[in-house]
C-alpha positions in Angstrom: 0.0 0.0 0.0 2.9 2.4 0.8 4.8 1.7 -2.4 1.9 1.2 -4.8 0.9 4.7 -5.5 -0.4 8.0 -3.9 -1.9 7.6 -0.5 -2.9 10.1 2.2 -4.0 7.8 5.0 -3.4 4.1 5.6 -5.9 2.3 7.9 -5.5 -0.9 9.8 -8.5 -2.8 11.1 -7.3 -5.5 13.6 -10.4 -6.0 15.8 -13.2 -8.6 15.6 -15.4 -10.0 18.3 -13.1 -13.0 18.7 -10.0 -10.8 18.6 -11.3 -8.8 21.6 -11.6 -12.1 23.6 -8.1 -13.1 22.7 -6.7 -9.7 23.7 -8.7 -9.9 27.0 -7.0 -13.2 27.8 -3.6 -11.6 26.9 -4.3 -8.8 29.3 -5.2 -11.2 32.1 -1.8 -12.8 31.8 0.0 -9.5 31.5 -1.7 -6.1 32.2 0.7 -4.3 29.9 -0.7 -6.3 26.9 -4.1 -6.3 25.3 -3.2 -4.8 21.9 -2.4 -6.3 18.5 1.3 -7.1 18.7 1.3 -7.7 14.9 1.0 -4.0 14.3 4.3 -3.3 16.0 6.1 -5.8 13.8 4.6 -4.1 10.8 5.7 -0.7 12.0 9.2 -1.9 12.4 9.2 -2.5 8.6 7.4 0.5 7.3 7.0 3.4 9.8 10.0 5.2 8.3 8.6 4.7 4.7 5.2 6.1 5.8 6.8 9.2 7.3 9.0 9.7 4.3 5.9 9.6 2.0 3.7 11.7 4.3 1.2 8.9 4.8 -0.7 9.0 8.1 -1.6 5.7 9.8 -4.9 5.2 11.6 -5.4 1.8 13.3 -7.6 0.2 16.0 -4.7 -2.2 16.9 -4.8 -0.6 20.4 -7.5 -3.1 21.3 -7.9 -3.1 25.0 -4.8 -1.0 25.7 -4.4 1.9 23.1 -2.3 4.0 25.5 0.3 1.2 25.9 0.5 0.6 22.1 0.9 4.3 21.5 3.8 4.3 23.9 5.3 1.3 22.2 5.1 3.0 18.8 7.0 6.0 20.3 9.6 3.6 21.7 10.0 1.8 18.4 10.4 5.1 16.5 13.1 6.2 18.9 15.1 3.0 18.3 14.9 3.8 14.6 15.8 7.5 14.9 12.3 8.6 14.0 10.0 11.2 15.6 6.4 10.6 14.6 3.6 12.5 16.3 1.6 9.7 18.0 -1.9 10.1 19.4 -4.5 7.8 20.7 -8.2 7.5 21.4 -9.6 5.9 24.6 -12.8 5.7 26.6 -14.3 2.7 24.9 -13.2 0.4 27.8 -16.2 0.1 30.1 -14.9 -2.6 32.4 -13.7 -0.2 35.1 -17.2 1.3 35.2 -19.1 -1.9 35.0 -21.2 -1.5 38.1 -21.9 2.2 37.4 -23.2 1.3 33.9 -25.2 -1.6 35.1 -23.2 -4.2 33.1 -23.2 -7.9 34.4 -20.5 -9.4 36.5 -17.9 -11.9 35.3 -16.8 -10.0 32.1 -13.4 -10.3 30.6 -13.9 -7.2 28.4 -16.6 -4.6 27.8 -16.0 -2.0 25.1 -18.2 0.6 23.5 -18.0 1.1 19.7 -16.8 4.7 19.5 -17.2 7.0 16.4 -14.9 8.9 14.2 -14.6 12.3 15.8 -11.9 11.3 18.3 -9.7 10.1 15.4 -10.4 13.4 13.6 -9.3 15.4 16.7 -6.0 13.5 16.7 -5.4 14.1 13.0 -6.3 17.7 13.2 -3.7 18.1 16.0 -1.0 16.8 13.6 -0.8 13.1 14.5 1.2 11.0 12.1 0.0 7.8 13.8 -3.4 7.4 15.5 -4.1 4.4 17.7 -7.6 3.5 18.9 -9.3 0.9 20.9 -12.8 -0.4 19.9 -14.1 2.1 17.4 -16.5 1.1 14.7 -14.6 -0.3 11.7 -15.8 2.5 9.4 -14.6 5.1 11.9 -11.0 4.5 10.8 -12.0 6.0 7.4 -14.6 8.5 8.5 -12.2 10.1 11.0 -9.7 11.1 8.3 -12.5 12.4 6.1 -13.9 14.6 9.0 -10.4 16.0 9.6 -9.9 16.7 5.9 -13.2 18.2 5.0 -14.2 19.8 8.3 -17.5 18.0 8.6 -19.6 18.4 11.7 -22.2 16.1 13.2 -24.8 17.9 11.1 -23.3 16.8 7.8 -25.2 13.5 7.9 -25.2 12.7 4.2 -21.5 13.2 3.9 -20.8 11.2 7.1 -23.1 8.4 5.8 -21.2 8.3 2.5 -17.9 8.0 4.3 -19.3 5.2 6.5 -20.3 3.2 3.4 -16.8 3.7 2.0 -15.3 2.6 5.3 -17.5 -0.5 5.3 -16.2 -1.4 1.9 -12.6 -1.0 2.9 -12.8 -2.6 6.4 -12.2 -6.2 5.3 -9.4 -5.4 2.9 -9.3 -7.7 -0.2 -12.9 -8.7 0.3 -13.6 -5.6 -1.9 -11.1 -6.6 -4.6 -12.2 -10.2 -5.3 -11.3 -12.0 -2.1 -14.1 -14.3 -0.9 -16.1 -13.3 -4.0 -18.9 -15.6 -5.3 -17.8 -15.3 -8.9 -14.1 -15.6 -8.2 -13.5 -17.6 -11.4 -14.1 -14.4 -13.5 -11.0 -12.7 -12.2 -7.4 -13.6 -11.2 -7.7 -13.5 -7.4 -4.5 -15.4 -6.7 -3.2 -12.4 -4.9 -5.8 -9.7 -4.7 -4.6 -6.2 -3.9 -6.0 -4.0 -1.2 -8.8 -1.5 -2.0 -8.3 2.3 -2.0 -11.1 4.8 -1.5 -10.9 8.3 -3.0 -13.1 10.4 -0.7 -14.8 13.6 -1.7 -16.2 16.5 0.3 -19.8 15.6 -0.4 -19.3 12.1 1.0 -19.2 10.4 -2.3 -16.2 8.1 -3.1 -14.6 6.0 -5.7 -13.3 2.5 -4.7 -10.3 1.4 -6.7 -6.9 -0.2 -6.1 -3.3 0.5 -7.0 -2.2 -0.3 -10.6 -0.6 -3.6 -11.1 -2.1 -5.3 -8.0 -4.2 -8.4 -8.4 -7.9 -9.0 -8.1 -10.6 -6.6 -9.4 -12.8 -3.8 -8.3 -16.3 -4.2 -9.8 -19.8 -3.3 -8.9 -20.2 -7.0 -7.9 -17.2 -7.0 -5.5 -18.3 -3.8 -3.9 -21.9 -5.0 -3.6 -20.7 -8.2 -1.9 -18.8 -6.3 0.7 -21.6 -3.8 1.3 -23.9 -6.8 2.2 -21.3 -8.3 4.5 -22.4 -8.2 8.2 -25.1 -5.7 7.7 -28.8 -6.0 8.4 -31.6 -3.7 7.4 -31.6 -0.5 5.3 -30.7 1.6 8.3 -27.0 0.9 9.2 -26.7 2.3 12.7 -23.5 4.0 13.9 -22.2 6.3 16.6 -22.0 9.3 14.3 -24.7 8.7 11.7 -27.3 6.2 10.5 -26.4 5.4 6.9 -29.3 4.5 4.7 -28.1 1.5 2.7 -31.2 1.6 0.6 -30.0 4.9 -1.0 -26.5 3.7 -2.0 -25.8 4.0 -5.7 -22.9 2.0 -7.3 -21.7 3.0 -10.8 -18.8 1.6 -12.8 -16.6 4.5 -13.6 -13.9 2.6 -15.5 -11.6 -0.4 -15.1 -11.2 -1.1 -11.3 -13.2 2.0 -10.4 -16.6 2.0 -8.8 -18.3 5.2 -7.7 -20.4 5.3 -4.5 -22.8 8.2 -4.2 -26.4 9.1 -3.3 -26.0 7.9 0.3 -28.4 9.6 2.7 -27.7 9.9 6.4 -29.9 10.2 9.4 -29.1 11.0 13.0 -27.5 8.2 15.0 -29.3 6.6 18.0 -28.7 8.0 21.5 -27.0 4.7 22.5 -23.8 3.1 21.5 -23.3 -0.6 20.9 -21.1 -2.2 23.6 -19.5 -5.6 23.1 -19.3 -7.8 26.1 -16.9 -10.8 26.4 -17.1 -13.3 29.1 -16.0 -16.9 29.8 -18.8 -19.2 28.7 -17.4 -22.5 30.0 -15.1 -25.2 28.7 -15.3 -27.3 25.6 -13.6 -30.3 24.0 -13.9 -32.1 20.7 -13.3 -35.6 19.5 -13.6 -36.5 15.8 -14.1 -40.2 14.9 -13.3 -41.5 11.4 -15.9 -43.9 9.9 -14.8 -45.7 6.8 -16.5 -47.7 4.1 -19.8 -49.5 4.6 -22.5 -49.0 7.2 -21.6 -45.5 8.1 -24.9 -44.7 9.9 -24.7 -47.9 11.9 -21.1 -47.3 12.9 -22.0 -43.8 14.1 -24.9 -45.2 16.1 -22.6 -47.7 17.7 -20.0 -45.3 18.8 -22.5 -42.9 20.2 -24.1 -45.6 22.4 -20.7 -47.0 23.5 -19.3 -43.6 24.3 -22.2 -42.4 26.4 -22.4 -45.6 28.3 -18.6 -45.3 29.0 -19.0 -42.0 30.8 -18.7 -42.4 34.5 -21.8 -41.6 36.6 -21.9 -37.9 37.4 -19.2 -37.0 34.8 -21.5 -36.4 31.8 -21.0 -32.9 30.4 -23.9 -30.5 30.3 -23.9 -30.6 26.5 -22.9 -33.4 24.2 -23.5 -32.7 20.5 -22.9 -35.3 17.8 -22.6 -34.3 14.1 -22.1 -36.8 11.3 -20.5 -35.3 8.1 -21.0 -37.6 5.2 -17.7 -36.9 3.4 -17.6 -40.5 2.1 -18.2 -41.6 -1.5 -19.3 -45.1 -2.6 -16.7 -47.3 -4.3 -14.0 -44.6 -3.5 -10.5 -44.9 -5.0 -8.8 -43.5 -1.8 -9.4 -44.4 1.9 -9.9 -40.7 2.8 -12.7 -40.3 0.2 -14.3 -43.5 1.5 -14.5 -42.0 5.0 -17.0 -39.9 7.0 -16.4 -37.8 10.1 -18.4 -38.1 13.3 -17.7 -35.0 15.5 -18.4 -35.0 19.2 -18.5 -31.6 20.9 -18.8 -31.4 24.7 -19.4 -28.2 26.8 -19.6 -27.7 30.5 -18.9 -25.0 33.1 -16.6 -27.5 34.9 -13.3 -28.0 33.0 -13.0 -31.5 34.5 -16.1 -32.8 32.7 -14.7 -32.0 29.3 -11.1 -32.8 30.1 -9.0 -35.9 30.0 -11.7 -38.3 31.2 -13.7 -37.4 28.1 -10.8 -38.2 25.9 -10.0 -41.3 27.7 -13.6 -42.6 27.2 -13.1 -42.1 23.5 -9.7 -43.7 23.2 -10.7 -46.8 25.3 -13.2 -47.7 22.6 -10.4 -48.3 20.2 -10.3 -52.1 20.4 -13.9 -52.6 21.2 -15.7 -50.3 18.8 -16.8 -50.2 15.2 -14.5 -51.8 12.5 -11.8 -49.4 11.4 -11.9 -47.3 14.6 -9.5 -44.3 14.6 -9.6 -40.6 15.5 -8.5 -37.6 13.5 -6.2 -36.6 16.4 -5.7 -37.7 20.0 -8.2 -35.9 22.3 -6.9 -32.8 24.0 -7.4 -31.6 27.6 -10.2 -29.2 26.7 -10.1 -25.4 26.7 -12.2 -22.4 27.8 -14.4 -20.7 25.4 -15.8 -17.2 25.3 -19.2 -15.7 24.7 -19.8 -12.4 23.0 -23.0 -10.4 23.5 -23.9 -6.8 22.5 -25.9 -4.4 24.6 -26.8 -0.7 24.2 -25.2 1.9 26.5 -26.1 5.6 26.9 -23.8 7.5 24.5 -23.6 10.4 27.0 -22.2 8.0 29.6 -19.2 7.0 27.5 -16.0 9.1 28.1 -14.8 9.3 24.5 -11.4 11.0 24.7 -8.7 11.9 22.2 -5.2 12.1 23.6 -3.2 14.4 21.3 0.5 14.1 20.4 1.4 16.8 23.0 -0.5 14.9 25.8 -3.5 17.1 25.9 -6.8 15.3 26.5 -9.8 16.4 24.5 -13.3 15.1 25.4 -15.3 14.1 22.4 -19.1 14.8 23.0 -21.7 12.4 21.8 -23.6 13.0 18.6 -26.4 15.6 18.6 -29.9 14.5 19.7 -31.6 12.5 17.0 -34.2 13.9 14.7 -37.2 12.1 13.3 -36.2 9.4 10.8 -37.4 9.7 7.2 -39.4 7.1 5.3 -37.4 4.2 3.9 -38.6 4.1 0.3 -42.0 4.7 -1.3 -44.1 1.6 -1.5 -43.9 -0.3 -4.8 -46.4 0.2 -7.6 -49.5 -1.9 -7.5 -48.1 -4.8 -9.7 -45.5 -5.6 -7.0 -47.2 -7.6 -4.3 -46.4 -7.3 -0.6 -45.0 -10.5 0.8 -46.3 -12.1 4.0 -44.7 -12.6 7.4 -41.1 -11.6 8.2 -40.7 -9.5 5.0 -39.8 -5.9 4.5 -41.9 -5.3 1.5 -40.8 -1.9 0.2 -38.8 -1.7 -3.0 -39.9 -4.9 -4.6 -39.6 -5.0 -8.4 -42.4 -6.0 -10.7 -42.1 -9.8 -10.9 -41.2 -11.6 -14.1 -44.1 -12.9 -16.2 -45.0 -16.4 -15.1 -45.6 -19.5 -17.2 -42.2 -19.9 -18.9 -40.1 -23.0 -18.8 -37.9 -23.6 -15.7 -34.9 -25.8 -15.0 -33.7 -27.3 -11.7 -30.3 -25.6 -11.1 -28.1 -24.1 -8.4 -29.1 -20.7 -7.2 -25.5 -19.6 -7.6 -25.8 -19.6 -11.4 -27.9 -16.4 -11.2 -27.0 -14.9 -7.8 -24.1 -14.1 -5.6 -23.9 -14.2 -1.8 -21.8 -13.1 1.1 -22.3 -14.1 4.7 -20.9 -13.6 8.1 -21.6 -13.2 11.8 -22.8 -10.7 14.4 -22.5 -12.4 17.7 -24.8 -15.3 17.7 -26.7 -14.1 14.6 -25.8 -14.9 11.0 -26.1 -12.3 8.2 -26.7 -13.6 4.6 -26.7 -11.2 1.7 -27.8 -12.3 -1.8 -27.7 -10.2 -4.9 -28.6 -10.5 -8.6 -26.3 -9.2 -11.3 -28.9 -7.9 -13.7 -32.5 -6.6 -13.6 -34.3 -9.7 -14.9 -32.6 -11.9 -12.3 -33.5 -9.3 -9.6 -37.1 -9.4 -10.7 -37.1 -13.1 -10.2 -34.9 -13.3 -7.1 -36.8 -10.7 -5.1 -40.0 -12.8 -5.3 -38.5 -16.3 -5.3 -36.2 -16.1 -2.3 -38.7 -15.5 0.5 -38.1 -16.4 4.2 -40.0 -19.6 3.8 -38.0 -20.6 0.7 -34.7 -19.8 2.6 -35.8 -22.2 5.4 -36.5 -24.9 2.8 -33.1 -24.4 1.1 -31.1 -24.2 4.4 -32.8 -26.5 6.9 -30.4 -25.6 9.6 -32.2 -22.3 9.8 -35.6 -23.8 10.5 -35.6 -23.0 14.2 -34.3 -19.5 13.8 -36.1 -16.2 13.5 -35.4 -14.8 10.1 -35.9 -11.2 8.9 -35.5 -10.3 5.2 -34.6 -6.9 4.0 -34.9 -5.6 0.5 -32.2 -3.3 -0.9 -33.4 -2.5 -4.5 -30.5 -0.1 -5.4 -28.1 -3.1 -4.9 -30.6 -5.6 -6.4 -30.1 -7.4 -3.1 -31.8 -9.2 -0.3 -30.3 -9.3 3.2 -31.3 -11.9 5.7 -30.6 -11.8 9.5 -30.8 -15.3 11.0 -31.2 -14.9 14.7 -29.3 -17.4 17.0 -28.0 -19.6 14.3 -24.5 -19.3 15.7 -25.4 -20.0 19.3 -23.3 -17.9 21.7 -21.0 -16.6 18.9 -17.7 -17.6 17.2 -15.7 -18.4 20.3 -18.3 -20.9 21.5 -17.9 -22.9 18.2 -21.6 -23.7 18.2 -21.7 -25.1 14.6 -19.4 -26.4 11.9 -19.0 -22.9 10.4 -19.0 -20.8 13.6 -18.8 -17.5 11.8 -21.3 -18.4 9.0 -18.5 -17.5 6.5 -19.7 -20.2 4.0 -23.4 -20.0 4.6 -23.9 -18.0 1.4 -22.0 -20.5 -0.6 -24.1 -23.3 0.8 -27.2 -21.4 -0.3 -25.7 -20.8 -3.8 -25.2 -24.6 -4.2 -28.8 -25.4 -3.4 -31.1 -26.3 -6.4 -34.4 -24.7 -7.2 -36.6 -24.1 -10.2 -35.1 -21.2 -12.1 -36.6 -19.7 -15.3 -34.6 -20.9 -18.3 -34.5 -17.4 -19.7 -32.1 -16.4 -16.8 -29.7 -19.4 -17.2 
């Protein structure tokens, strides 16, 4: 990024829900830690180059300890003979004020998602490097825009446009072809990082440096816009961005313009992420080979559960049989299925060595061909992430400037009445029942034409991810005829049919017509979140690809 072409600000997004738990455990072992150590190793290589080129660095690598990371950057710079102006943002850490804020006991970490104006204060004061803790991912981009263009909290449309640009950039190469549904259309062997050209009105152009791999297209930008978002109103600490107003336009090779974004006032609360220890877990994976797979799985389940000593049974035992086997297979591995046992309990002893011993001792008395993927381990703690609202006025958002001055950053202005989403569709577009947001539906395709049973992925892309225990699944069409079919074909009920694992979850569908997209929020699919490893794909990263592989009746005219 530093050598590939002109750049004003380089951002680094290091924090995810799971990362905060990892950093909290680091801080328990050593109170001087709690930040992303990787960032310092990168600064050793390129801080001097950034200063030479006048590129300012904004990063949330401070995690749970931004002050200590800022000091570490200064110490590193001195060893290299450099003198950068380093500032940091703090106030997101709510753990010291847990009781005052009414947060539950037993937390490892509690952090409010701060906005962009603390970052802007640091940059306006001349900082070359700005370190933050838990700010929203987009704030790393919005902050530099506020500092550059002098926006205030009243510039809602401009702020919303920058939030959208920040959301596109936050996952790096996911905007340039990484994790892209139609990856075979581009060379994504080594996709470059995206660059956003920001303008004073809040519009932007997403591009990448010349000669880097991957591609920036309306499709790659659409995919990232749908990632880990919900309804048309994208809430943030500084502004509510209206995703149903986003316009994407191809401006040239590897250039996509984002404009038209409308903003509304933010809520009076901030999201706070809470991490706690959920208990202890262990896992044993049995390999079942050849014939009678189901009978072998049934035998080992019965033997194992009978082998557990009285009073030692874990609170939760979950068995999952993955039929990876093929009939008449040419290799042993492709003739084998995997039976996964996951155990959870508050008591580490119940998922520890006795659990593994019960599995191993079946080795000479179990199903034919008995073996395990790996010897059982001792078990390990797992974390739980939840999100709660906290009063924005109660959070002490503070910018610590390069000269040591501390500047309090006030919360956003009181909210104003929210505007309507979109006008209701014309009469030919029917409203859909139960669990549907019905605005913006296109006129359906004429019925009666021939259809073919085929994978949904032939006509639609998808991108999925996690928000705590909920899964987000965005699906988009690449042209208007496909959109006219998709918007009416992929209802909540149809999604449940195609993805039976979602059958017990509450599902809300949102329509985003400007993006020709549907966005589904699937509540509770991921249990207690990624750290709890509730399901095979704990972050729902491949949920969209599973959906794209499912077959349904598609009009032949679209194929």
